mmCIF file of the C-alpha atoms, coordinates in Angstrom:
data_MODEL
# 
_entry.id   MODEL 
# 
loop_
_atom_site.group_PDB 
_atom_site.id 
_atom_site.type_symbol 
_atom_site.label_atom_id 
_atom_site.label_alt_id 
_atom_site.label_comp_id 
_atom_site.label_asym_id 
_atom_site.label_entity_id 
_atom_site.label_seq_id 
_atom_site.pdbx_PDB_ins_code 
_atom_site.Cartn_x 
_atom_site.Cartn_y 
_atom_site.Cartn_z 
_atom_site.occupancy 
_atom_site.B_iso_or_equiv 
_atom_site.pdbx_formal_charge 
_atom_site.auth_seq_id 
_atom_site.auth_comp_id 
_atom_site.auth_asym_id 
_atom_site.auth_atom_id 
_atom_site.pdbx_PDB_model_num 
ATOM 1  C CA . MET A 1 1  ? -106.917 98.414 -69.091 1.00 0.00 ? 1  MET A CA 1 
ATOM 2  C CA . GLU A 1 2  ? -103.921 97.018 -67.214 1.00 0.00 ? 2  GLU A CA 1 
ATOM 3  C CA . PHE A 1 3  ? -104.181 94.025 -64.892 1.00 0.00 ? 3  PHE A CA 1 
ATOM 4  C CA . LYS A 1 4  ? -101.891 93.011 -62.065 1.00 0.00 ? 4  LYS A CA 1 
ATOM 5  C CA . LYS A 1 5  ? -100.116 89.766 -62.972 1.00 0.00 ? 5  LYS A CA 1 
ATOM 6  C CA . LYS A 1 6  ? -101.298 86.947 -60.773 1.00 0.00 ? 6  LYS A CA 1 
ATOM 7  C CA . LEU A 1 7  ? -99.235  83.901 -59.957 1.00 0.00 ? 7  LEU A CA 1 
ATOM 8  C CA . ALA A 1 8  ? -100.492 80.343 -59.873 1.00 0.00 ? 8  ALA A CA 1 
ATOM 9  C CA . ILE A 1 9  ? -99.878  78.636 -56.541 1.00 0.00 ? 9  ILE A CA 1 
ATOM 10 C CA . PRO A 1 10 ? -97.291  75.878 -57.043 1.00 0.00 ? 10 PRO A CA 1 
ATOM 11 C CA . LYS A 1 11 ? -98.792  72.374 -57.001 1.00 0.00 ? 11 LYS A CA 1 
ATOM 12 C CA . ASN A 1 12 ? -96.114  71.162 -54.594 1.00 0.00 ? 12 ASN A CA 1 
ATOM 13 C CA . GLU A 1 13 ? -96.859  73.861 -51.995 1.00 0.00 ? 13 GLU A CA 1 
ATOM 14 C CA . VAL A 1 14 ? -97.887  72.177 -48.743 1.00 0.00 ? 14 VAL A CA 1 
ATOM 15 C CA . PRO A 1 15 ? -99.902  74.139 -46.171 1.00 0.00 ? 15 PRO A CA 1 
ATOM 16 C CA . GLU A 1 16 ? -98.633  74.158 -42.598 1.00 0.00 ? 16 GLU A CA 1 
ATOM 17 C CA . ASN A 1 17 ? -101.763 72.263 -41.571 1.00 0.00 ? 17 ASN A CA 1 
ATOM 18 C CA . SER A 1 18 ? -104.844 70.871 -43.251 1.00 0.00 ? 18 SER A CA 1 
ATOM 19 C CA . SER A 1 19 ? -107.378 72.340 -40.847 1.00 0.00 ? 19 SER A CA 1 
ATOM 20 C CA . MET A 1 20 ? -109.413 75.511 -40.941 1.00 0.00 ? 20 MET A CA 1 
ATOM 21 C CA . ALA A 1 21 ? -107.830 78.878 -40.207 1.00 0.00 ? 21 ALA A CA 1 
ATOM 22 C CA . ARG A 1 22 ? -107.215 79.192 -36.488 1.00 0.00 ? 22 ARG A CA 1 
ATOM 23 C CA . ASN A 1 23 ? -107.143 82.976 -36.152 1.00 0.00 ? 23 ASN A CA 1 
ATOM 24 C CA . MET A 1 24 ? -107.679 86.279 -37.968 1.00 0.00 ? 24 MET A CA 1 
ATOM 25 C CA . LYS A 1 25 ? -104.040 86.421 -39.128 1.00 0.00 ? 25 LYS A CA 1 
ATOM 26 C CA . GLU A 1 26 ? -104.432 83.111 -40.988 1.00 0.00 ? 26 GLU A CA 1 
ATOM 27 C CA . ILE A 1 27 ? -107.749 84.267 -42.474 1.00 0.00 ? 27 ILE A CA 1 
ATOM 28 C CA . LYS A 1 28 ? -106.085 87.415 -43.837 1.00 0.00 ? 28 LYS A CA 1 
ATOM 29 C CA . GLU A 1 29 ? -103.170 85.381 -45.249 1.00 0.00 ? 29 GLU A CA 1 
ATOM 30 C CA . LEU A 1 30 ? -105.599 83.012 -46.979 1.00 0.00 ? 30 LEU A CA 1 
ATOM 31 C CA . GLY A 1 31 ? -107.483 85.991 -48.405 1.00 0.00 ? 31 GLY A CA 1 
ATOM 32 C CA . GLN A 1 32 ? -104.243 87.372 -49.860 1.00 0.00 ? 32 GLN A CA 1 
ATOM 33 C CA . GLN A 1 33 ? -103.463 83.976 -51.407 1.00 0.00 ? 33 GLN A CA 1 
ATOM 34 C CA . MET A 1 34 ? -106.930 83.854 -52.953 1.00 0.00 ? 34 MET A CA 1 
ATOM 35 C CA . ASP A 1 35 ? -106.478 87.369 -54.393 1.00 0.00 ? 35 ASP A CA 1 
ATOM 36 C CA . GLU A 1 36 ? -103.360 86.119 -56.186 1.00 0.00 ? 36 GLU A CA 1 
ATOM 37 C CA . MET A 1 37 ? -105.012 82.986 -57.608 1.00 0.00 ? 37 MET A CA 1 
ATOM 38 C CA . LEU A 1 38 ? -105.720 82.916 -61.322 1.00 0.00 ? 38 LEU A CA 1 
ATOM 39 C CA . THR A 1 39 ? -109.325 82.868 -62.513 1.00 0.00 ? 39 THR A CA 1 
ATOM 40 C CA . ASN A 1 40 ? -110.577 80.065 -64.771 1.00 0.00 ? 40 ASN A CA 1 
ATOM 41 C CA . LYS A 1 41 ? -110.451 82.472 -67.715 1.00 0.00 ? 41 LYS A CA 1 
ATOM 42 C CA . GLU A 1 42 ? -106.821 83.401 -66.956 1.00 0.00 ? 42 GLU A CA 1 
ATOM 43 C CA . LEU A 1 43 ? -105.871 79.728 -66.597 1.00 0.00 ? 43 LEU A CA 1 
ATOM 44 C CA . LYS A 1 44 ? -107.434 78.850 -69.956 1.00 0.00 ? 44 LYS A CA 1 
ATOM 45 C CA . LYS A 1 45 ? -105.506 81.697 -71.654 1.00 0.00 ? 45 LYS A CA 1 
ATOM 46 C CA . GLN A 1 46 ? -102.286 80.109 -70.358 1.00 0.00 ? 46 GLN A CA 1 
ATOM 47 C CA . GLY A 1 47 ? -103.333 76.659 -71.544 1.00 0.00 ? 47 GLY A CA 1 
ATOM 48 C CA . LEU A 1 48 ? -103.923 75.385 -68.012 1.00 0.00 ? 48 LEU A CA 1 
ATOM 49 C CA . VAL A 1 49 ? -106.960 73.548 -66.648 1.00 0.00 ? 49 VAL A CA 1 
ATOM 50 C CA . ALA A 1 50 ? -108.748 74.636 -63.481 1.00 0.00 ? 50 ALA A CA 1 
ATOM 51 C CA . ASP A 1 51 ? -109.517 72.200 -60.672 1.00 0.00 ? 51 ASP A CA 1 
ATOM 52 C CA . PRO A 1 52 ? -113.007 70.726 -60.930 1.00 0.00 ? 52 PRO A CA 1 
ATOM 53 C CA . GLN A 1 53 ? -115.614 71.974 -58.495 1.00 0.00 ? 53 GLN A CA 1 
ATOM 54 C CA . GLN A 1 54 ? -115.375 70.154 -55.204 1.00 0.00 ? 54 GLN A CA 1 
# 
């Protein structure tokens, strides 16, 4: 089984704002970013630690 390589979001990436999505375009963009995020299992395989639950 082949998996699409996902990229971790850089820690220094700063969102344009710190509020909730203002429109459907932003919601779709956030959904695409979430699709690309690594799962906890994938992070552990790379020796990284996931953020704690908020």
